[in-house]
ZAMARGU-4260 file (C-alpha; in steps of 0.2 Angstrom, whole numbers, plus 5000, padded with zeros to 4 digits):
<rodrens>
0) 4847/5071/5059 | 4857/5086/5057 | 4852/5103/5066 | 4841/5114/5056 | 4855/5127/5055
5) 4866/5116/5044 | 4852/5111/5032 | 4846/5129/5029 | 4863/5136/5026 | 4866/5146/5041
10) 4881/5136/5046 | 4895/5143/5035 | 4907/5129/5040 | 4897/5116/5031 | 4899/5118/5012
15) 4888/5104/5006 | 4875/5092/5012 | 4871/5074/5006 | 4856/5064/5011 | 4859/5045/5010
20) 4842/5038/5003 | 4833/5028/5007 | 4833/5034/5025 | 4836/5021/5038 | 4827/5023/5054
25) 4816/5014/5067 | 4804/5029/5065 | 4795/5035/5050 | 4804/5050/5042 | 4797/5060/5028
30) 4812/5059/5015 | 4805/5073/5004 | 4803/5085/5019 | 4821/5082/5024 | 4828/5085/5006
35) 4817/5101/5004 | 4825/5108/5020 | 4842/5108/5012 | 4847/5125/5005 | 4849/5123/4986
40) 4866/5131/4986 | 4872/5116/4997 | 4862/5102/4988 | 4877/5093/4981 | 4867/5078/4976
45) 4855/5089/4966 | 4839/5082/4974 | 4830/5097/4980 | 4815/5103/4969 | 4825/5119/4964
50) 4840/5109/4959 | 4830/5096/4949 | 4820/5109/4941 | 4835/5119/4935 | 4842/5103/4928
55) 4826/5099/4919 | 4825/5116/4911 | 4843/5114/4905 | 4851/5127/4917 | 4867/5115/4918
60) 4878/5129/4924 | 4867/5135/4938 | 4863/5119/4947 | 4872/5104/4956 | 4871/5089/4944
65) 4870/5072/4953 | 4887/5064/4953 | 4882/5047/4946 | 4873/5054/4930 | 4887/5066/4928
70) 4900/5052/4929 | 4890/5042/4916 | 4890/5057/4904 | 4909/5058/4906 | 4911/5040/4902
75) 4900/5041/4886 | 4910/5056/4881 | 4926/5047/4883 | 4921/5034/4871 | 4921/5047/4857
80) 4904/5043/4852 | 4894/5059/4847 | 4879/5061/4859 | 4870/5074/4848 | 4857/5066/4837
85) 4859/5049/4845 | 4844/5039/4852 | 4847/5036/4871 | 4838/5024/4882 | 4838/5026/4901
90) 4831/5011/4910 | 4826/5017/4928 | 4818/5033/4934 | 4825/5036/4951 | 4827/5054/4957
95) 4846/5051/4959 | 4851/5042/4943 | 4837/5039/4930 | 4828/5055/4930 | 4843/5067/4930
100) 4852/5055/4917 | 4837/5058/4905 | 4839/5077/4907 | 4858/5077/4905 | 4857/5067/4889
105) 4842/5078/4883 | 4852/5094/4885 | 4867/5086/4877 | 4855/5085/4861 | 4851/5066/4862
110) 4834/5059/4859 | 4829/5051/4875 | 4817/5037/4880 | 4815/5033/4899 | 4809/5015/4903
115) 4804/5008/4919 | 4795/4993/4927 | 4779/4997/4919 | 4786/4999/4901 | 4778/4988/4888
120) 4789/4978/4877 | 4805/4983/4886 | 4816/4973/4875 | 4811/4982/4860 | 4813/4999/4868
125) 4830/4995/4874 | 4835/4988/4857 | 4832/5006/4849 | 4846/5013/4860 | 4862/5019/4853
130) 4866/5024/4870 | 4860/5014/4885 | 4861/5019/4903 | 4854/5006/4915 | 4850/5009/4934
135) 4836/4997/4940 | 4844/4988/4955 | 4839/4971/4948 | 4853/4959/4945 | 4856/4955/4926
140) 4838/4960/4922 | 4843/4967/4905 | 4848/4953/4893 | 4862/4954/4881 | 4851/4950/4866
145) 4841/4966/4869 | 4856/4977/4866 | 4857/4985/4849 | 4873/4980/4840 | 4886/4994/4842
150) 4878/5002/4857 | 4887/5011/4871 | 4881/5003/4887 | 4883/5011/4904 | 4878/4999/4918
155) 4875/5008/4935 | 4870/4993/4944 | 4879/4985/4959 | 4870/4969/4965 | 4876/4955/4976
160) 4872/4937/4971 | 4877/4920/4979 | 4894/4913/4973 | 4902/4899/4982 | 4918/4902/4973
165) 4921/4919/4981 | 4929/4920/4999 | 4914/4929/5005 | 4901/4918/4997 | 4895/4931/4985
170) 4899/4941/4969 | 4895/4958/4962 | 4884/4959/4946 | 4876/4973/4937 | 4859/4976/4930
175) 4865/4971/4913 | 4870/4953/4909 | 4887/4958/4905 | 4894/4942/4897 | 4879/4941/4885
180) 4880/4960/4881 | 4899/4963/4879 | 4899/4954/4862 | 4885/4966/4855 | 4890/4983/4863
185) 4904/4994/4856 | 4908/5000/4874 | 4902/4993/4890 | 4905/4997/4908 | 4908/4980/4917
190) 4904/4979/4935 | 4921/4978/4944 | 4924/4959/4944 | 4941/4963/4949 | 4935/4967/4967
195) 4932/4954/4980 | 4923/4962/4995 | 4929/4958/5013 | 4914/4965/5023 | 4909/4983/5021
200) 4926/4992/5023 | 4939/4982/5014 | 4941/4972/4998 | 4954/4963/4987 | 4958/4969/4970
205) 4962/4955/4957 | 4978/4954/4947 | 4968/4954/4931 | 4965/4972/4934 | 4982/4975/4926
210) 4978/4966/4910 | 4961/4976/4909 | 4971/4992/4911 | 4987/4987/4901 | 4984/5001/4888
215) 4981/5015/4901 | 4996/5026/4904 | 5004/5027/4921 | 5001/5042/4933 | 5014/5052/4943
220) 5024/5041/4955 | 5028/5050/4972 | 5038/5042/4986 | 5036/5048/5003 | 5052/5047/5014
225) 5059/5056/5029 | 5074/5063/5038 | 5083/5051/5050 | 5070/5051/5063 | 5068/5053/5082
230) 5061/5037/5091 | 5044/5046/5090 | 5043/5047/5071 | 5041/5063/5060 | 5024/5060/5052
235) 5027/5051/5036 | 5011/5041/5036 | 5001/5056/5041 | 5008/5066/5027 | 5006/5052/5015
240) 4987/5051/5019 | 4986/5070/5021 | 4993/5074/5004 | 4979/5064/4995 | 4963/5074/4998
245) 4973/5090/4995 | 4978/5084/4978 | 4961/5076/4974 | 4948/5087/4982 | 4957/5104/4980
250) 4967/5101/4964 | 4955/5089/4955 | 4967/5075/4952 | 4965/5057/4953 | 4974/5050/4968
255) 4979/5034/4977 | 4990/5029/4991 | 5000/5013/4993 | 5006/5009/5011 | 5012/4995/5020
260) 5001/4983/5031 | 5007/4985/5049 | 5012/4971/5060 | 5001/4968/5075 | 5016/4965/5085
265) 5020/4984/5087 | 5002/4988/5087 | 5000/4978/5104 | 5017/4984/5109 | 5023/5002/5108
270) 5015/5009/5092 | 4996/5007/5095 | 4994/5008/5076 | 5001/5014/5059 | 4985/5022/5052
275) 4991/5040/5051 | 4985/5053/5063 | 4974/5068/5066 | 4962/5070/5051 | 4972/5058/5041
280) 4970/5040/5045 | 4966/5024/5035 | 4950/5017/5042 | 4943/5007/5051 | 4959/5008/5061
285) 4956/4991/5069 | 4955/4983/5052 | 4970/4992/5045 | 4981/4987/5060 | 4974/4969/5064
290) 4975/4957/5050 | 4962/4965/5038 | 4961/4951/5025 | 4972/4937/5033 | 4988/4941/5023
295) 4999/4940/5038 | 4991/4924/5043 | 4995/4917/5026 | 5013/4922/5027 | 5015/4915/5044
300) 5007/4899/5039 | 5018/4898/5023 | 5034/4902/5033 | 5031/4889/5046 | 5027/4876/5033
305) 5044/4878/5026 | 5051/4877/5044 | 5042/4861/5047 | 5047/4854/5030 | 5065/4857/5034
310) 5065/4848/5051 | 5054/4834/5044 | 5067/4831/5030 | 5081/4830/5042 | 5072/4819/5054
315) 5066/4806/5041 | 5083/4806/5032 | 5092/4802/5049 | 5079/4789/5055 | 5075/4779/5038
320) 5085/4768/5026 | 5087/4773/5008 | 5074/4759/5003 | 5061/4766/5015 | 5063/4783/5009
325) 5063/4778/4991 | 5047/4769/4993 | 5039/4784/5001 | 5046/4798/4990 | 5049/4792/4973
330) 5034/4789/4961 | 5036/4773/4951 | 5033/4782/4934 | 5049/4792/4936 | 5061/4779/4943
335) 5076/4781/4953 | 5083/4796/4945 | 5071/4807/4956 | 5078/4800/4972 | 5091/4809/4982
340) 5094/4813/5000 | 5096/4832/5003 | 5108/4828/5017 | 5104/4845/5026 | 5118/4851/5038
345) 5107/4856/5053 | 5121/4869/5058 | 5117/4878/5042 | 5098/4880/5043 | 5094/4899/5042
350) 5076/4897/5041 | 5066/4902/5057 | 5048/4901/5062 | 5038/4917/5064 | 5024/4924/5074
355) 5015/4941/5072 | 5016/4945/5090 | 5030/4953/5100 | 5036/4939/5111 | 5054/4941/5118
360) 5054/4923/5126 | 5054/4916/5108 | 5070/4924/5103 | 5080/4908/5107 | 5072/4891/5108
365) 5076/4873/5107 | 5066/4862/5095 | 5065/4843/5095 | 5064/4839/5114 | 5050/4827/5113
370) 5055/4808/5114 | 5047/4805/5097 | 5060/4816/5089 | 5074/4804/5095 | 5086/4817/5101
375) 5086/4828/5086 | 5087/4844/5096 | 5092/4860/5088 | 5093/4878/5094 | 5082/4890/5084
380) 5072/4906/5086 | 5056/4914/5081 | 5056/4930/5071 | 5041/4942/5069 | 5031/4938/5053
385) 5035/4954/5044 | 5054/4948/5045 | 5050/4933/5034 | 5057/4932/5017 | 5040/4927/5011
390) 5034/4945/5016 | 5048/4952/5006 | 5044/4941/4991 | 5025/4947/4992 | 5031/4965/4991
395) 5042/4962/4976 | 5033/4949/4966 | 5023/4953/4949 | 5012/4938/4947 | 5007/4921/4953
400) 5019/4913/4941 | 5033/4925/4948 | 5029/4922/4966 | 5029/4903/4963 | 5047/4905/4955
405) 5053/4916/4969 | 5046/4905/4983 | 5055/4890/4975 | 5072/4900/4975 | 5072/4903/4994
410) 5088/4895/5001 | 5085/4888/5018 | 5101/4878/5022 | 5116/4870/5015 | 5120/4852/5013
415) 5135/4844/5022 | 5144/4846/5005 | 5141/4865/5005 | 5127/4864/4992 | 5112/4876/4994
420) 5096/4869/4999 | 5080/4878/4992 | 5062/4877/4995 | 5060/4869/4978 | 5072/4855/4984
425) 5060/4852/4999 | 5046/4851/4987 | 5036/4864/4996 | 5035/4879/4984 | 5019/4873/4976
430) 5010/4872/4992 | 5017/4889/4997 | 5010/4897/4981 | 4993/4890/4986 | 4994/4897/5003
435) 4998/4914/4995 | 4986/4914/4981 | 4974/4927/4990 | 4988/4937/4999 | 4995/4942/4982
440) 4980/4952/4979 | 4981/4970/4985 | 4969/4976/4999 | 4959/4991/4996 | 4953/5002/5010
445) 4950/5021/5012 | 4955/5036/5022 | 4943/5046/5033 | 4940/5058/5018 | 4936/5043/5007
450) 4952/5043/4997 | 4957/5025/4991 | 4972/5017/4998 | 4980/5000/4994 | 4987/4992/5010
455) 4998/4978/5004 | 5014/4969/5011 | 5024/4976/5025 | 5042/4969/5025 | 5052/4973/5040
460) 5061/4989/5036 | 5077/4986/5046 | 5082/4969/5038 | 5072/4969/5022 | 5067/4984/5011
465) 5052/4991/5020 | 5041/4996/5005 | 5023/4991/5000 | 5020/4980/4985 | 5025/4982/4967
470) 5008/4975/4962 | 4998/4988/4972 | 5009/5002/4964 | 5007/4996/4947 | 4988/4994/4948
475) 4986/5011/4957 | 4997/5020/4943 | 4985/5013/4930 | 4969/5018/4939 | 4974/5036/4942
480) 4978/5039/4924 | 4992/5050/4916 | 4988/5066/4926 | 4985/5057/4943 | 4996/5054/4957
485) 5001/5038/4967 | 5009/5042/4984 | 5019/5027/4991 | 5029/5027/5007 | 5046/5021/5011
490) 5050/5015/5028 | 5061/5025/5041 | 5073/5038/5035 | 5078/5041/5017 | 5095/5033/5020
495) 5086/5016/5023 | 5069/5016/5015 | 5072/5028/5000 | 5088/5019/4996 | 5080/5002/4996
500) 5065/5009/4987 | 5076/5015/4973 | 5089/5001/4972 | 5078/4986/4976 | 5059/4990/4973
505) 5062/5001/4957 | 5075/4990/4950 | 5064/4975/4950 | 5047/4984/4946 | 5055/4995/4932
510) 5044/5009/4938 | 5053/5026/4939 | 5048/5039/4952 | 5044/5057/4947 | 5047/5065/4964
515) 5053/5062/4982 | 5044/5071/4997 | 5055/5072/5012 | 5046/5074/5028 | 5055/5084/5042
520) 5051/5092/5058 | 5058/5106/5069 | 5060/5094/5083 | 5071/5081/5073 | 5082/5095/5067
525) 5085/5101/5084 | 5089/5083/5089 | 5102/5082/5075 | 5109/5099/5080 | 5114/5093/5097
530) 5097/5094/5107 | 5093/5083/5122 | 5089/5064/5120 | 5071/5061/5114 | 5064/5046/5122
535) 5047/5038/5118 | 5035/5039/5132 | 5043/5053/5141 | 5039/5072/5139 | 5049/5082/5127
540) 5064/5092/5135 | 5061/5110/5135 | 5073/5114/5121 | 5061/5106/5108 | 5047/5118/5113
545) 5057/5134/5113 | 5064/5144/5098 | 5083/5139/5095 | 5088/5144/5077 | 5106/5138/5081
550) 5100/5120/5085 | 5089/5120/5069 | 5103/5126/5058 | 5116/5114/5065 | 5103/5099/5063
555) 5099/5104/5045 | 5115/5094/5041 | 5105/5078/5042 | 5091/5085/5031 | 5104/5092/5018
560) 5112/5074/5017 | 5095/5066/5014 | 5091/5079/5000 | 5108/5075/4992 | 5105/5057/4994
565) 5088/5059/4984 | 5097/5069/4970 | 5110/5055/4969 | 5096/5045/4961 | 5092/5059/4949
570) 5075/5063/4957 | 5068/5080/4962 | 5065/5083/4981 | 5051/5093/4990 | 5053/5095/5009
575) 5037/5093/5019 | 5039/5103/5035 | 5027/5094/5047 | 5023/5108/5059 | 5018/5106/5077
580) 5010/5120/5087 | 5026/5124/5096 | 5035/5128/5080 | 5038/5146/5074 | 5037/5153/5057
585) 5055/5159/5060 | 5061/5141/5062 | 5051/5135/5047 | 5057/5149/5036 | 5075/5145/5041
590) 5072/5127/5036 | 5064/5132/5019 | 5078/5144/5015 | 5092/5131/5019 | 5082/5117/5009
595) 5081/5127/4994 | 5099/5133/4995 | 5104/5115/4996 | 5095/5108/4981 | 5077/5105/4986
600) 5063/5110/4974 | 5055/5119/4988 | 5051/5116/5007 | 5033/5118/5012 | 5024/5121/5029
605) 5011/5107/5032 | 4998/5108/5046 | 4986/5094/5039 | 4986/5085/5056 | 4977/5099/5064
610) 4968/5108/5050 | 4964/5094/5038 | 4967/5094/5019 | 4968/5113/5019 | 4984/5111/5029
615) 4992/5101/5015 | 4986/5111/5000 | 5002/5121/4999 | 5011/5104/4998 | 5000/5097/4985
620) 5002/5113/4974 | 5021/5111/4976 | 5020/5092/4972 | 5010/5096/4957 | 5023/5108/4950
625) 5038/5098/4955 | 5031/5083/4946 | 5033/5092/4930 | 5052/5095/4933 | 5064/5083/4925
630) 5068/5067/4934 | 5083/5058/4927 | 5081/5042/4938 | 5097/5031/4940 | 5102/5017/4951
635) 5117/5017/4963 | 5126/5002/4958 | 5127/4988/4945 | 5122/4970/4951 | 5137/4962/4943
640) 5149/4971/4955 | 5157/4960/4969 | 5146/4959/4985 | 5159/4969/4995 | 5160/4983/4982
645) 5141/4985/4982 | 5140/4987/5001 | 5154/5000/5000 | 5145/5010/4988 | 5130/5012/4999
650) 5140/5015/5014 | 5151/5028/5007 | 5138/5037/4996 | 5122/5036/5007 | 5129/5035/5024
655) 5145/5045/5023 | 5156/5031/5029 | 5175/5032/5026 | 5175/5013/5023 | 5168/4996/5027
660) 5175/4982/5037 | 5169/4964/5033 | 5170/4954/5049 | 5175/4936/5048 | 5158/4929/5047
665) 5153/4942/5034 | 5169/4939/5024 | 5165/4920/5024 | 5147/4922/5018 | 5152/4934/5004
670) 5164/4920/4998 | 5152/4906/5000 | 5138/4916/4991 | 5150/4920/4976 | 5155/4902/4975
675) 5137/4896/4975 | 5133/4908/4961 | 5123/4920/4972 | 5134/4935/4971 | 5123/4946/4960
680) 5107/4950/4970 | 5104/4968/4976 | 5110/4973/4993 | 5098/4977/5007 | 5107/4985/5022
685) 5101/4980/5039 | 5106/4994/5051 | 5099/5006/5064 | 5087/5019/5057 | 5091/5031/5071
690) 5108/5037/5063 | 5116/5038/5047 | 5130/5027/5055 | 5129/5010/5064 | 5129/5019/5081
695) 5111/5025/5085 | 5119/5038/5097 | 5128/5047/5083 | 5116/5061/5076 | 5118/5074/5063
700) 5130/5068/5049 | 5144/5057/5056 | 5159/5056/5044 | 5175/5045/5042 | 5168/5030/5052
705) 5171/5012/5047 | 5155/5003/5045 | 5156/4985/5052 | 5148/4971/5043 | 5144/4957/5056
710) 5136/4945/5044 | 5128/4943/5027 | 5112/4933/5025 | 5103/4929/5009 | 5085/4932/5003
715) 5087/4924/4986 | 5069/4922/4982 | 5066/4941/4986 | 5082/4945/4976 | 5094/4952/4989
720) 5107/4949/5001 | 5106/4958/5018 | 5122/4963/5027 | 5120/4965/5046 | 5127/4980/5053
725) 5128/4978/5072 | 5115/4967/5081 | 5097/4968/5074 | 5083/4960/5084 | 5070/4951/5073
730) 5058/4948/5087 | 5053/4963/5097 | 5047/4962/5115 | 5033/4970/5124 | 5036/4986/5133
735) 5029/4992/5150 | 5015/4996/5149 | 5011/4987/5132 | 4998/4996/5121 | 4986/4982/5122
740) 4980/4988/5139 | 4972/5003/5131 | 4963/4994/5117 | 4945/4992/5121 | 4931/4986/5109
745) 4914/4994/5113 | 4901/4980/5112 | 4885/4984/5103 | 4869/4974/5107 | 4863/4962/5094
750) 4878/4966/5083
</rodrens>
């Protein structure tokens, strides 16, 4: 229990107190005594005698109103039905819902009847209600035939009943038999059937939510990106999560975050987790970071099914006659027209197996060494699961029908005649869709401050587009409503994550962002200004903890470039200065002055990591103002341009390159893709995130360099080609020491 000083109001740091009833304890606790100990001015649930008495007397402006009844009243008002003079029936008399609901309706001039378990002829009493509020905790106890035709029905019940068709073996129903009542009610609140619970801390949201909310206007769309970072990162995730409660709690806006699902590879490797930091994390962190609902396993299974299908096809075509293959593969009803050898050229197979673990010894492998494979060996490799094209497809798809089509379009190899071989040719795309049928549903979690977060999809930001899913963004934008805010995060710096967010994600979603929030630190500006090398795992050099305005001003060149990059897409920019304890106001004031001088709407000091949501309030206020500024969103290039021209536009306009050079392999691929009819996808550059150039050692704003394109690969199901700039590893290794050595699970008896 809380100390008495908190309950009686003497602790000024506590602004409100909620008692979760019924109290759970092995010992007997007098609930009424606990509630009575709370000072009325902090009784945010309105349960004390004084609060309840004021509500009963109609002193609505001088008391706390319990949140659930207050929310129900707002729902009734939103219908447009006049409350005054209506007959309202409240079923249930609990102190937290039923009784205060009666009082609220009464003082809004309704004639109110309260029913309960002892009410005689309950069906007849219910049938009198123009407005019906039900809070009994009994699954579907109120039958549809009891509802007066045209009534407004507010169902507060959340009950769990067995359902073998659900992943967790149960479903949520209300206190009202919804399917019976919906045909009689003019308005009715359905229990959220769109939600599938995965334990107590996470859930999946069904795609039918979009149909349910199709007439709801979208909210404000904000993308969080950053300056070209140090290897330590500059706090994008923390700022994404920190902005939410400042917008929601302090500015009274509906808010939602949409973030990527992390790979467990870096979690066990060098990163520990990607939940945010300080006061702002997605929780529970072990669920967030380690396969919360099995999406990563579904992607891994689907990817490796394709790999197995490719090798099996090659093996069987090499070891069986046409007649044997015909008898096995061709249904007699369709005849010989269905039969064809794919004749895959093993040297052209581009599809690799994946694993969601950092394992450097799988970077190059040999398959087919068993005697049963008859000498059909092949050099291959494993990638990390987030590098799979299927992950990129998950992030860019819009529906089950769309993901089925995209999975079928994945090109995995070429025939010996040079014709592309797709997953549809292998006959595997239907099975892939079945494997992905649950993964396509966004995962719902929350922050430490109970702000909702969609955690969905996590494509590798280096070689794919590094953004969370379109589906999650679309649902969130509907849920927050026209005045609300959805904050989504783009991987790495603005030159990579933001460019791909605009040119790939927004191109395919059709969504237009209102605002860019660009995260920067004094530390990273000093690095770009010529400061000492920053190395993960080692102490920061002294230059980063002492005032040096010259380094900051020189390093601002990179931030200026990223501000200009955002404006190239026509979107306003707010700079979030993520402040550390060693930063000074003099340094931060310089960054703000330079940012505003070079086109930022504003630059704001942020201290949310250490101070909580109050430390992000100035940022939230600025974001709210900036979201009203004109946003003339535009894309950087036309898909119909030649492949080389699209690459050159990105290199010159975003990176500052003088030109590009297509090396022989890349030149050959560009010609092959164009010949095969694959020249029109978007471009997804695969390059280092540690520099605007291809050389991670070049900081600030390199100019005049020639960007070498080593190779060009295709993710045609996802809808892009990815040019490789330099050597990109798609299977990380474990460092020394790996982070798994510090992960410990505290065992609880009988749990």
